[in-house]
C-alpha positions in Angstrom: -20.1 44.2 -2.1 -21.3 45.4 1.2 -23.0 48.6 0.0 -24.2 49.1 -3.6 -24.5 52.9 -3.1 -20.8 53.2 -2.6 -19.7 50.6 -5.2 -17.8 53.3 -7.3 -16.2 55.0 -4.2 -12.7 54.4 -2.8 -12.8 51.4 -0.4 -10.4 50.0 2.2 -8.5 48.0 -0.5 -7.9 51.2 -2.5 -6.0 53.0 0.3 -2.5 52.6 1.7 -0.6 53.8 4.8 1.4 56.8 4.0 -1.0 58.0 1.3 -1.1 61.8 1.5 -3.7 64.2 0.1 -3.2 68.0 -0.4 -6.3 69.7 0.9 -6.1 72.8 -1.2 -6.7 76.2 0.3 -9.7 78.0 1.8 -10.0 81.7 2.8 -11.8 82.0 6.1 -13.7 85.3 5.9 -15.1 87.4 8.7 -18.6 86.6 7.4 -17.9 82.8 7.5 -16.6 83.1 11.1 -19.6 85.2 12.4 -22.2 83.0 10.6 -20.7 79.8 12.1 -20.2 81.3 15.5 -23.8 82.7 15.8 -25.1 79.2 15.1 -22.6 77.0 17.0 -20.1 78.9 19.1 -21.3 82.4 20.1 -18.3 83.6 22.1 -17.6 87.3 21.8 -14.2 87.0 20.1 -16.0 85.1 17.2 -18.8 87.6 16.7 -18.2 91.0 18.3 -15.5 93.3 16.8 -14.9 95.3 19.9 -14.7 92.3 22.2 -12.5 90.5 19.7 -10.0 93.4 19.6 -9.8 93.5 23.4 -9.4 89.7 23.6 -6.2 87.6 23.8 -6.6 87.0 20.1 -6.8 90.7 19.1 -9.4 90.2 16.4 -12.2 88.1 15.0 -11.1 84.5 15.2 -12.7 81.3 13.9 -14.0 78.7 16.3 -11.7 75.7 16.5 -14.7 73.6 15.6 -15.2 75.6 12.5 -11.5 75.0 11.6 -12.1 71.3 12.0 -15.3 71.3 9.9 -13.5 73.2 7.1 -10.6 70.7 7.2 -13.0 67.8 6.9 -14.8 69.5 4.0 -11.5 70.1 2.3 -10.6 66.5 2.7 -13.9 65.3 1.2 -13.5 67.7 -1.7 -9.9 67.0 -2.5 -9.5 63.3 -1.8 -8.8 61.5 -5.2 -12.3 60.0 -5.2 -15.2 59.7 -2.8 -14.4 57.6 0.3 -16.9 54.8 1.0 -17.2 56.0 4.6 -19.5 54.2 6.9 -19.1 57.0 9.5 -16.7 58.5 11.9 -15.6 56.7 15.1 -13.7 59.4 16.9 -11.4 62.4 16.7 -8.2 62.0 18.7 -5.1 64.2 19.2 -7.1 67.4 18.4 -4.9 70.4 19.0 -5.6 74.0 18.1 -2.1 75.4 17.8 -2.9 79.0 16.8 -6.1 80.9 16.0 -7.5 81.2 12.5 -8.1 84.9 12.1 -10.5 86.6 9.7 -9.1 86.5 6.1 -6.5 83.8 6.9 -6.1 81.2 4.2 -5.9 77.7 5.5 -4.8 74.5 3.9 -2.7 71.5 4.6 -2.6 67.7 4.2 -4.3 64.6 5.4 -2.2 61.4 5.7 -3.4 57.9 6.1 -1.6 56.5 9.2 -3.4 53.3 9.9 -5.5 50.8 8.1 -6.9 47.7 9.8 -9.7 45.2 9.3 -12.2 44.2 12.0 -12.6 40.5 12.6 -16.1 40.9 14.0 -17.3 43.1 11.2 -15.6 42.0 8.0 -17.6 44.5 5.9 -15.6 47.3 7.4 -12.1 48.6 7.8 -10.7 51.3 10.0 -8.7 54.2 8.5 -6.9 56.9 10.6 -6.6 60.2 8.8 -4.0 62.6 10.3 -4.8 66.3 9.5 -2.1 69.0 9.5 -3.7 72.4 8.9 -1.6 75.5 8.3 -2.3 79.1 7.6 -0.9 81.3 4.8 2.3 81.8 6.8 2.9 78.0 6.9 2.2 78.0 10.7 0.3 75.0 12.0 -3.2 76.0 13.2 -4.7 72.6 13.9 -3.8 68.9 14.0 -6.2 66.0 14.6 -6.6 62.3 13.8 -10.0 61.2 12.4 -10.7 57.6 13.0 -13.2 56.4 10.4 -15.0 53.2 9.4 -14.7 52.5 5.7 -16.4 49.9 3.6 -14.5 46.9 2.4 -15.1 46.0 -1.2 -14.8 42.3 -0.7 -15.5 41.3 2.9 -15.5 37.6 2.0 -11.7 37.8 1.1 -9.7 36.6 4.1 -8.6 39.1 6.6 -5.0 37.9 6.4 -4.8 39.2 2.8 -5.3 42.9 3.7 -2.7 45.0 5.4 -0.9 44.3 8.6 -3.5 45.0 11.2 -6.5 43.0 12.2 -8.5 43.7 15.3 
């Protein structure tokens, strides 16, 4: 066992490519948008009603980074068990397809698209999580792939016994 703190969490061995998780739904309120924007992304169309109405977006819209943060929180809340995450490596293929407006309800899915073991660090595997976030009209608002390190429950077991990919 590589990490006694995560012994009861989901490990590399518990996951499979194609596994999909419903993220549930979250209403993104004007208050949430303004609070996040004032702290992290204070562009006028996130915080000022008049400027937002005059903008390309036509109203108060969430920061794309807020949409990503909400998606990750929904994944952590709705995954069937806590992931034994050792930390994020990168986000790739991030695309904001449409704005998330005040009072939109967002949800979607996360799908495991890659699992691989690392030869040089047998205590870890790599999991790619593909997010597909939609609004209440079933329109895609954001997609991204989160590449994450995850603990391996039994690193001493040969690499050849776990999944198809070893790097």
